[in-house]
N, C-alpha and C positions, 0 to 999 in steps of 0.2 A: 309685575314684570319690571325688572330693573332697567335703568336707563340705557345701559349698553348691552343689553340682551341680544342674543343671536337672532331672534325673531321680532325684534323691536321695530314694527313697520307702521306704528301710529304717528309718525312724525309728520308735520304739516309741510315739510320741505321735501321736494323730489330730489334726492341725493344723486350724486354723480355715479356711484356704483349702481344704484337702482336703474338709472337711464342707460348705463352700458349693458346691464343684464337684459333690460327690455329690447334694446336695439339688436342684441344678438339673437334672441328668440323670436322677434316679431317678423323678421325677414325684410325689414325696410331700413333705409338709411345706409350710409357709406361705413364700411368697416375699416379700421386702421390696424396695422400690425407692424412691429418692429423685427426685422430679419437679424438673425444671428451669423456668425462667421460660417456656419455649416450650410447656410442657405445660398452662398456665393461661391462660385467655382474657384479653384486655385489659378494662379496666373499662367501656369504652363499647359492647362487643359483646353480642349477644343470648345469653341463657343456654341457648336451645334450639338455635339455628342455629350459634352460636359465630362469627358473622360480624358486621361493623358494621351497625348499625340504620339503616334508612331512616326508619322512623316509631317512634322509641323509646318505650316505655312502662315505667314502673317500679311494682313492687309495694309495698305498705306495709312489707315486710321489706327493701327496698333492692335488689332484683334487677331487672336490666334485661331487657326482652324486646322483640323486634320485633313490630309489630302483625300482620303477616301470619303470622309463625311461631307465635305465641301462639293466633291463631284457628284455624289448621290443627291445633295440638296439641289444643285443646279439642274440636274436631269429631272428631279421631281418637280421643280418649278416649271420647267418647259412643258412637262406632261400636263400639269395642272392648268397651264395657260391654254393648252389646246382644248381641254374640257370646259373651261370657262368661256372660251371664244365660241364653242358650239352652243352653249347655253345662251350666250348674248345674241348670237345670230338667230337662234329660235325666238328669243324675246323680241328682237327687231322685226322678224317676220309676222309675229302675232300683232305687234303694234301697226305695222303697215297694213295688214288685212283689217284691222279695225278702222283705220283711217280711210281705206278704200270703201269699206261698206258704209261709213258715215258720209263720205263724198256721194256715193250713189243714192243714199237716202235724201240728201239735200237736193240732188238733181231731180229725183221723183217728186219731191215736194214742190219744186219750182215748175215742173211740167204740169202737175195738177192744179196749181194756182193759175197758171197761164190758161189751161183749158177751161177752168171755171170762169175766168174773166171773159173768154171768148163766147162762152154760152150765154152770158148775161149781158147781151147788147140790146139797148132799147132803140127800135126803129119805127118808122111810120107804118100806117095801115096798108099802104100800097107801096109798091117799089118806086112808083113815079112821085111820091110824096116829097115835098120840099122841106120837110121837118129835118133838123140836124140829127145825126146819129150820135148818141152819147154813151159813155161807158159808166157803169155803176162804180163808184169810188167810195170806199168806207171813210166816213168823216168823223172826226173826233171833236169833242167840245174843249174849248179853251177858257181859261180864266181871264181876269182883267189884265194880267201881265202877258197874255198871249201864250202861256204854257199849257201843255195838254193836261186835262184832268182825268184821263182814262186810267184804268188800273194797270194796263200794260206799261204806260209811260212812267208810273210811280211804283214799279216793282221794287220790293224791299230787298236790300242787300244784307240784311241782318241774318245770322244763322239761328236765330230763335224765333223766327216769324215765317208765316206762310208754309210752303211746302218743306222748308228746311227745319221746321219746328221739332220734329221728332227724328230727324236724320242724323244730327251730331250729338254725341254725348259729351263733348268737350266744348265749352264756350270760347276758351282761349286759343285753342289750336286746331280749327277746322281745316285749315290748309294742309297741316300735316297728315290729317286723316285722308284727305283727298289724294295726296301724293302716294300714301301707302295703298290705297285702293287701286290707283292706276298702275302700281307695281313698276316704278321707275328702276332702271338698272344701268349702272356705269360700264363703260367698256373696260375690259381687264387690261391690266398693265403688263406688257411683255417683258419689262426690265426685271431681272433677277436682283433682289436687294438684300442687303445686310440685315439680318433680324434684329440687330442691336441698334443700328443707326438709321435704318431705312434708306440708306444711300446705295447707289448701283454697286453691285458686287460682281466683278469680272475676274475670271480665273487667271487671265494673263497678267493681271496687276498683282497677284499674290506672289510673295517671295519666300523661298525656303528658309528655314531657321535651323540653326545648329546650337543646341544647348551643350554646355560643358559639364559632364557629370562630375560629381565629387570623387567617386571611385570608378575609373573606366574599366575595371575588370569585372564589374557587375553586369548581368544581363539586363534586358529591358524590363522583364518581369520583376526582378529584384529592385531595379531603380524605382519602378512605379510603387512597389510595396513599401519603400522607405519614406520617412517624413521629409528629410532634407535630401533633395535629388541633385540640384545643379548649383554651380557657383560661377563667379565672374572670372573669366579667363585671364584677366589682367591683375586685379587686386586679390584674387582668390577668396573673396567674400562669399559666404552662402547666400543664395538668392531665395527669398521667401516671399509670402503674400504682402508683407509689410515693407518690402523693399521696392523702391522705384527702379524699374529696369528699362533699358533702351536697346534698340536693335540697330546694328550696324550693317548697312547695305553693302559695304565694300567687302566685309569678311563673313557675313551672315551670322555673326555671333551675337549673343545677349550678354550685356555688361550692365553694371551698376550704373545709376544715373549720375552719381558723383564722379565716377570714372569717365563717363560720357562728356561731362562738362570740362574735365581737364584735356580729354582728346580733342574736343572742339577747339580749344585754344591752341593746341599743338598742330592740328590740321594733318595728322598722320595716323593711320590705323596701325596699332602695334602688332596686330596679328599677322599682317602680310605686307606692311610697309607702304600701302597704297595711300594716295592723297585722300583726306577725309574732309568733306564739305558739311556745312550745317544741315543741308537737305538730305544727307545721307544717314541721319540719326533720326529714327522713329521712337517716339515714346510709347511704351507698351502699357496696356491697362492692367491695373493691379488686381490681385486676387481678394478673396474675402478675408477681412481682418476683424470684422465685428465693430469697427468704429465708423460712426457716421461721417466723420470728415473724410474718410478714405472711400467709402462706398455709399451708394444710395441705399439705405436700409429700411426705408419706409415703404411698405406696400399697402395699396388701397384696393378694396373690393367694392365696386360701385353696384348699388342695389336701387330699386325704385323707391321714390319718396312717398311717404305716407300722405294721403289725401286729408286735408283739414276740413273739407266740407262735403 
């Protein structure tokens, strides 16, 4: 076998390619992948449907949504909240029933203990006896320091001793196992959130967007089918995924970021002549370019770690 043979696996070193191959086939360890430009939506597409918008709306954070898609998303989240609340109420009902049954068991134990102590009273042979009446009390032995030496007082807290010896399979995380067995459940969140930023998403805060097509004579289907669709209405530059775009609240137009910087200095919207303030300019999120500096192109798939022992 030659040194650089295709099946030369007799090396004493665990190579990087062998480690990647084993990680991919074993089902353990985190997988990393670099996304290309085709994996990220264009700048003018909806963040929910990932399709070109017919009635585009923009959030204060600069995310584009289609009106139909965002309304369906809000209604769907409200319906899911009702379902989740029903499941949460059912879960709370079960927990309360368990707590009530446990409370009743403790009361029954207290009654039995009280009845047992009442039955074990030591009295004299005759009712007129002058001997004192005493109650039998369980006594425990103590050591030189005055501490109890009974087994109950020195009950082990270890999860590998006593009754817990065969209960836990994991030495380091018994508390996690107990929480899973109890079935803890958090209360559902009523707020509809942006799937990209996890911030509250309100329909009344969304603003309509007007894109300037390169050829205004084309229909919507023809514009969607073309590669270059829109342009800046001021500089007439073509807007692409690699172009920084800004949204003007005063005219609802999308312009180039370089043009927005000049308009910020002038303080006037050239589309309708209205006063333009810095807070009236919203930076839009860029589309897929394939460059890591522009987009977050690293994707991770988390899988369970392989046990070492």
